[in-house]
Residue frames relative to the residue before (quaternion, step in Angstrom):
aa qw qx qy qz dx dy dz
M 1.0000 0.0000 0.0000 0.0000 0.00 0.00 0.00
A 0.4333 -0.6860 0.5175 0.2717 3.57 -1.00 0.82
P 0.3512 -0.7547 0.5098 0.2174 3.64 -0.62 1.04
A 0.6488 -0.5316 0.3712 0.3984 3.56 -1.24 0.42
T 0.6818 0.5045 -0.2882 0.4445 3.58 1.08 -0.66
K 0.3706 0.7321 -0.4860 0.3007 3.57 1.28 0.05
S 0.5256 -0.6237 0.4696 0.3379 3.57 -1.11 0.64
L 0.5732 -0.5848 0.4515 0.3545 3.54 -1.33 0.04
R 0.2564 0.8132 -0.4929 0.1732 3.58 1.22 0.38
S 0.6563 0.5125 -0.3169 0.4541 3.59 0.93 -0.86
Y 0.6443 0.5161 -0.3095 0.4719 3.57 0.97 -0.88
Q 0.7246 0.4587 -0.2542 0.4472 3.57 0.79 -1.02
S 0.6555 0.5338 -0.3232 0.4253 3.58 1.02 -0.72
R 0.6694 0.5095 -0.2967 0.4520 3.60 1.17 -0.46
R 0.7479 0.4046 -0.1886 0.4913 3.57 1.24 -0.28
D 0.2744 -0.7077 0.6272 0.1747 3.51 -1.22 0.68
F 0.2360 -0.8303 0.4904 0.1204 3.58 -0.14 1.27
R 0.5244 0.5755 -0.4329 0.4542 3.57 1.26 0.15
A 0.7463 0.3911 -0.1963 0.5015 3.58 1.24 -0.48
T 0.7562 0.3471 -0.1979 0.5183 3.59 1.06 -0.67
P 0.4359 -0.7101 0.4879 0.2603 3.61 -1.02 0.75
E 0.4135 0.7174 -0.4701 0.3054 3.59 1.25 0.03
P 0.5169 -0.6484 0.4496 0.3320 3.62 -1.02 0.68
K 0.4712 -0.6621 0.4999 0.2993 3.57 -1.01 0.81
G 0.1745 -0.8686 0.4491 0.1161 3.52 1.12 -0.79
R 0.0720 -0.7532 0.6508 0.0630 3.46 -1.41 0.12
R 0.5443 -0.5882 0.4725 0.3667 3.54 -1.20 0.43
V 0.0572 -0.8153 0.5761 -0.0069 3.57 -0.85 0.97
T 0.4263 -0.6438 0.5616 0.2974 3.51 -1.36 0.24
C 0.2230 -0.8086 0.5349 0.1013 3.55 -0.49 1.20
K 0.2518 -0.7941 0.5416 0.1128 3.56 -0.92 0.96
K 0.4508 0.6923 -0.4579 0.3283 3.58 1.25 0.02
K 0.5907 -0.5867 0.4201 0.3611 3.57 -1.19 0.57
L 0.7963 0.1553 -0.0731 0.5800 3.56 0.95 -0.87
P 0.4592 -0.6839 0.4898 0.2854 3.59 -0.98 0.80
V 0.4905 -0.6663 0.4825 0.2875 3.56 -1.23 0.45
F 0.0965 -0.7317 0.6635 0.1230 3.48 -1.39 0.29
V 0.0423 -0.7739 0.6299 0.0509 3.54 -1.24 0.40
I 0.1246 -0.7318 0.6602 0.1140 3.53 -1.24 0.57
Q 0.0997 -0.8132 0.5732 0.0137 3.55 -0.60 1.18
K 0.3253 -0.7103 0.5937 0.1930 3.53 -1.02 0.90
H 0.0593 -0.8434 0.5313 -0.0542 3.55 -0.61 1.16
A 0.1651 -0.7919 0.5847 0.0619 3.56 -0.51 1.23
A 0.0967 0.7828 -0.5997 0.1346 3.55 0.33 1.29
R 0.7999 -0.1661 0.1378 0.5600 3.62 -1.01 -0.69
Q 0.7603 0.0825 -0.0647 0.6411 3.55 1.17 -0.67
L 0.4840 -0.6635 0.4865 0.2981 3.56 -0.92 0.91
H 0.1625 0.7728 -0.5992 0.1314 3.56 -0.88 0.96
Y 0.3894 -0.6757 0.5632 0.2731 3.56 -1.34 -0.07
D 0.2195 -0.7666 0.5905 0.1245 3.57 -1.13 0.69
L 0.1830 -0.7658 0.6108 0.0833 3.55 -0.71 1.13
R 0.0070 -0.8040 0.5937 -0.0329 3.57 -0.82 1.01
L 0.1048 -0.7870 0.6077 0.0186 3.56 -0.87 1.06
E 0.4037 -0.7034 0.5276 0.2529 3.57 -0.87 0.91
I 0.1411 0.7568 -0.6238 0.1349 3.53 -0.73 1.16
D 0.8582 -0.0481 0.0006 0.5111 3.57 -0.72 1.08
G 0.7680 -0.4382 0.2078 0.4183 3.56 0.83 0.99
V 0.7121 0.3197 -0.2581 0.5693 3.59 1.27 0.23
L 0.4546 -0.6363 0.5341 0.3212 3.55 -1.33 0.16
V 0.2261 -0.7563 0.6037 0.1117 3.55 -0.43 1.24
S 0.1482 -0.8707 0.4684 -0.0210 3.56 -0.59 1.19
W 0.0725 -0.7595 0.6460 0.0261 3.51 -1.26 0.72
A 0.3157 -0.7183 0.5867 0.2003 3.57 -1.07 0.77
L 0.1515 -0.7854 0.5984 0.0465 3.56 -0.86 1.08
P 0.3416 -0.7764 0.4855 0.2115 3.64 -0.22 1.19
K 0.7914 0.2787 -0.1434 0.5248 3.60 1.01 -0.76
G 0.5277 -0.6337 0.4161 0.3832 3.59 1.22 0.02
P 0.6559 -0.5208 0.3684 0.4034 3.59 -1.28 0.07
S 0.1967 -0.7589 0.6081 0.1249 3.55 -1.26 0.47
L 0.3729 -0.7208 0.5404 0.2223 3.56 -1.16 0.63
N 0.5697 0.5946 -0.3672 0.4325 3.57 1.33 -0.04
P 0.4005 -0.7469 0.4735 0.2400 3.63 -0.47 1.13
R 0.6396 0.5349 -0.3334 0.4400 3.60 1.17 -0.38
Q 0.6566 0.4908 -0.3084 0.4826 3.56 1.25 -0.27
R 0.1549 -0.7792 0.6041 0.0619 3.55 -0.77 1.07
R 0.1672 -0.8223 0.5412 0.0552 3.55 -0.49 1.20
L 0.4665 -0.6776 0.4981 0.2742 3.55 -0.83 1.02
A 0.0159 -0.7734 0.6335 -0.0198 3.55 -1.01 0.91
V 0.1400 -0.8105 0.5670 0.0439 3.58 -0.49 1.21
R 0.4158 -0.7212 0.4986 0.2415 3.58 -0.65 1.12
T 0.0856 -0.7809 0.6183 0.0245 3.56 -0.95 0.95
E 0.7330 -0.4178 0.2857 0.4545 3.57 -1.26 -0.14
N 0.5789 -0.5615 0.4597 0.3720 3.56 -1.23 0.51
H 0.2012 -0.7634 0.6038 0.1102 3.56 -1.15 0.71
P 0.5510 -0.6029 0.4463 0.3657 3.63 -1.15 0.47
L 0.6480 -0.5429 0.3696 0.3858 3.57 -1.18 0.55
E 0.6048 0.5816 -0.3550 0.4123 3.58 1.07 -0.71
Y 0.5723 0.6216 -0.3732 0.3832 3.57 1.19 -0.51
A 0.5167 0.6704 -0.4062 0.3443 3.59 1.20 -0.44
K 0.7674 0.3044 -0.1799 0.5349 3.58 1.14 -0.55
F 0.4117 0.7032 -0.4847 0.3178 3.56 1.20 0.41
E 0.1160 0.7617 -0.6256 0.1225 3.53 -0.86 1.09
G 0.4746 0.6543 -0.4710 0.3532 3.57 -0.71 1.02
I 0.6062 -0.5534 0.4271 0.3793 3.54 -1.18 -0.59
I 0.2615 -0.7008 0.6419 0.1684 3.53 -1.01 0.93
P 0.4495 -0.7464 0.4168 0.2591 3.62 -0.50 1.14
E 0.6256 -0.5167 0.4361 0.3893 3.52 -1.29 0.45
G 0.7548 0.3474 -0.2784 0.4818 3.54 -1.01 0.84
Q 0.6592 0.4673 -0.3027 0.5055 3.55 1.29 -0.24
Y 0.6426 -0.5312 0.3904 0.3905 3.55 -1.22 0.54
G 0.8346 0.1352 -0.1222 0.5199 3.59 -0.77 1.03
A 0.1697 0.8312 -0.5166 0.1159 3.58 1.15 0.49
G 0.5346 0.6040 -0.4681 0.3609 3.55 -0.96 0.94
T 0.6417 -0.5346 0.3989 0.3785 3.55 -1.35 0.06
V 0.1378 -0.7882 0.5980 0.0459 3.56 -1.01 0.90
M 0.0871 -0.7825 0.6162 0.0190 3.57 -0.93 1.00
V 0.3627 -0.6592 0.6001 0.2715 3.57 -1.14 0.62
W 0.1852 -0.8351 0.5119 0.0797 3.56 0.06 1.32
D 0.7814 -0.0869 0.0508 0.6158 3.59 1.05 -0.72
I 0.0072 0.7911 -0.6105 0.0382 3.55 -1.14 0.66
G 0.2678 0.7502 -0.5731 0.1922 3.56 -1.13 0.64
T 0.5737 -0.5476 0.4552 0.4048 3.53 -1.15 -0.69
Y 0.1529 -0.7762 0.5988 0.1247 3.54 -1.27 0.27
K 0.2736 -0.7329 0.5983 0.1734 3.53 -1.29 0.43
N 0.3736 -0.7167 0.5465 0.2194 3.55 -0.83 1.00
I 0.0260 -0.8065 0.5905 -0.0133 3.61 -0.74 1.05
S 0.2980 0.7801 -0.4989 0.2315 3.58 1.18 0.51
E 0.0605 -0.7969 0.6011 0.0059 3.54 -1.08 0.81
R 0.0332 -0.7611 0.6451 0.0590 3.52 -1.31 0.36
N 0.8325 -0.0130 -0.0586 0.5508 3.54 -0.71 1.14
G 0.7244 -0.4677 0.2399 0.4460 3.55 1.01 0.87
R 0.6783 0.4559 -0.2891 0.4984 3.57 1.27 0.06
T 0.5142 -0.6384 0.4780 0.3156 3.55 -1.08 0.76
I 0.1082 -0.7777 0.6167 0.0565 3.56 -1.02 0.86
T 0.5963 -0.5793 0.4111 0.3740 3.58 -1.18 0.43
A 0.6291 -0.5206 0.4127 0.4035 3.55 -1.27 0.37
R 0.6066 0.5590 -0.3508 0.4433 3.60 1.05 -0.71
T 0.6802 0.4736 -0.2850 0.4815 3.57 0.91 -0.91
A 0.6378 0.5310 -0.3222 0.4555 3.57 1.00 -0.84
L 0.6251 0.5332 -0.3271 0.4669 3.57 1.03 -0.82
K 0.6672 0.5008 -0.2922 0.4675 3.57 0.91 -0.91
N 0.6921 0.4792 -0.2669 0.4692 3.58 1.04 -0.82
G 0.4943 -0.7011 0.4035 0.3182 3.58 1.22 -0.30
E 0.7410 0.2894 -0.2461 0.5538 3.59 1.14 0.48
I 0.0000 0.8058 -0.5892 0.0594 3.56 -0.53 1.23
K 0.0995 -0.7732 0.6247 0.0439 3.56 -0.79 1.05
F 0.0879 0.8150 -0.5624 0.1085 3.57 -0.84 0.95
T 0.3264 -0.7180 0.5844 0.1911 3.52 -1.29 0.53
L 0.2368 -0.7855 0.5604 0.1133 3.56 -0.70 1.11
K 0.0248 -0.7431 0.6676 0.0393 3.51 -1.22 0.66
G 0.1692 0.8118 -0.5308 0.1749 3.53 0.19 1.32
K 0.6714 -0.4752 0.3706 0.4314 3.54 -1.28 -0.20
K 0.7684 0.2824 -0.1633 0.5507 3.58 1.23 -0.44
L 0.7914 0.2558 -0.1209 0.5419 3.56 0.96 -0.87
E 0.0303 0.7651 -0.6428 0.0216 3.53 -1.13 0.79
G 0.6458 0.5506 -0.3792 0.3686 3.54 -1.25 0.29
N 0.6608 -0.5534 0.3819 0.3336 3.50 -1.42 0.04
F 0.0374 -0.7732 0.6329 -0.0148 3.53 -1.06 0.91
V 0.1460 -0.7614 0.6178 0.1312 3.54 -1.31 0.25
L 0.1967 -0.7271 0.6473 0.1168 3.53 -1.19 0.77
I 0.0415 -0.8068 0.5890 -0.0219 3.57 -0.76 1.09
R 0.3389 -0.7350 0.5498 0.2062 3.56 -0.77 1.02
T 0.1700 -0.8069 0.5615 0.0680 3.56 -0.86 0.99
D 0.7998 0.0134 0.0392 0.5988 3.58 1.15 -0.57
Y 0.4753 -0.6657 0.4920 0.2982 3.56 -1.01 0.76
G 0.3692 -0.7840 0.4431 0.2296 3.56 1.29 -0.24
D 0.4820 -0.6288 0.5201 0.3190 3.50 -1.32 -0.42
K 0.8152 -0.2016 0.1562 0.5200 3.59 -1.03 -0.70
K 0.6244 0.5547 -0.3383 0.4335 3.58 1.21 -0.42
G 0.6629 -0.5289 0.3042 0.4340 3.59 1.21 -0.09
E 0.6296 -0.5322 0.4164 0.3834 3.52 -1.31 0.37
Q 0.3409 -0.7257 0.5637 0.1985 3.52 -1.15 0.69
W 0.0093 0.7795 -0.6246 0.0470 3.55 -0.83 1.07
L 0.2718 -0.7105 0.6089 0.2247 3.55 -1.37 0.06
L 0.2146 -0.7397 0.6237 0.1334 3.55 -1.05 0.84
I 0.0057 0.8149 -0.5758 0.0658 3.57 -0.67 1.14
K 0.3840 -0.6908 0.5646 0.2378 3.57 -1.00 0.86
M 0.3318 -0.7408 0.5498 0.1971 3.56 -0.81 0.97
K 0.5694 -0.6098 0.4296 0.3455 3.57 -1.17 0.54
D 0.2938 0.7135 -0.5898 0.2381 3.54 -0.66 1.19
E 0.7601 -0.3834 0.2536 0.4591 3.60 -1.25 -0.14
Q 0.6856 0.4858 -0.2859 0.4606 3.59 1.13 -0.54
A 0.5103 0.6442 -0.4255 0.3789 3.60 1.24 -0.20
S 0.0804 0.7966 -0.5934 0.0831 3.56 -1.06 0.75
A 0.3293 -0.7355 0.5609 0.1900 3.54 -0.99 0.90
R 0.6802 0.4975 -0.2769 0.4616 3.59 1.25 -0.29
R 0.6880 0.4819 -0.2914 0.4576 3.56 0.89 -0.90
N 0.0072 -0.7855 0.6183 -0.0259 3.55 -0.97 0.91
P 0.1854 -0.8447 0.4917 0.1018 3.60 0.27 1.27
V 0.5616 0.5950 -0.3996 0.4134 3.61 1.11 -0.50
N 0.7323 0.4153 -0.2309 0.4878 3.58 1.02 -0.79
T 0.7593 0.4148 -0.2074 0.4565 3.59 1.05 -0.71
Q 0.7513 0.3139 -0.1889 0.5489 3.61 1.15 -0.53
K 0.0264 0.8693 -0.4842 0.0959 3.52 0.08 1.35
K 0.6245 0.5435 -0.3505 0.4379 3.59 1.23 0.24
S 0.6452 -0.5505 0.3850 0.3640 3.53 -1.24 0.57
A 0.4492 -0.6821 0.5147 0.2609 3.54 -1.05 0.83
L 0.6793 0.4765 -0.2828 0.4812 3.58 1.26 -0.35
T 0.8446 0.1809 -0.0352 0.5027 3.57 0.77 -1.06
N 0.4004 -0.7437 0.4509 0.2886 3.59 1.32 -0.02
R 0.4878 0.6514 -0.4359 0.3843 3.59 1.15 0.64
T 0.4517 -0.6354 0.5447 0.3091 3.54 -1.26 0.46
M 0.6792 -0.4537 0.3630 0.4484 3.57 -1.28 0.11
T 0.6355 0.5358 -0.3236 0.4520 3.58 1.00 -0.82
Q 0.6744 0.4917 -0.2934 0.4662 3.59 0.95 -0.87
I 0.6214 0.5306 -0.3408 0.4650 3.60 1.03 -0.74
K 0.6635 0.4985 -0.2983 0.4714 3.57 0.93 -0.90
R 0.6626 0.5075 -0.3019 0.4607 3.58 0.93 -0.89
D 0.6912 0.4859 -0.2873 0.4512 3.57 0.82 -0.98
T 0.6572 0.5060 -0.3116 0.4636 3.58 0.99 -0.82
T 0.6470 0.5247 -0.3129 0.4562 3.57 0.98 -0.83
R 0.6318 0.5465 -0.3299 0.4397 3.60 1.02 -0.77
K 0.6753 0.5114 -0.2953 0.4419 3.58 1.04 -0.74
E 0.6142 0.5841 -0.3504 0.3985 3.58 1.17 -0.49
């Protein structure tokens, strides 16, 4: 398993920064009280969502084919992908054709999170929780709030580790609300995917 402290070599080696507007980035030491999280809507070959949690100066990332759910009974597949730089949290635009992950990217939700992972009744760091395969955290975003857990189910193959994202039972849990279907605009710019694509194309 790739640890949270891994460099961004995998991220950088897959991209030609002369062609893509994505940030090259670097691992940094964050001084904020709470780490950031972002969920990006990504219209690549298949539409999906990317959940990213700041851990040890990078955005540890998972691809969510169906996006997050507020229903504790729904377990959403989350495939671990390469770490991304912190600057990626505010990346919104188009990854050009021919580049890795080509397609439109929206910042669907963004905010901070609190690590609430425990082991044997004691709080553990997000880094340790990631290594152990179970991360519990509280989101405070523009669209999502409340407690979630990521659980590793399989180390997987070349396609990445298999995890599950599950909403924990709390006041924000809901079997009826489905923000993926009802909230379709950017948390940063209030644009739809179509508008992001149109605006980016006009600038080229």
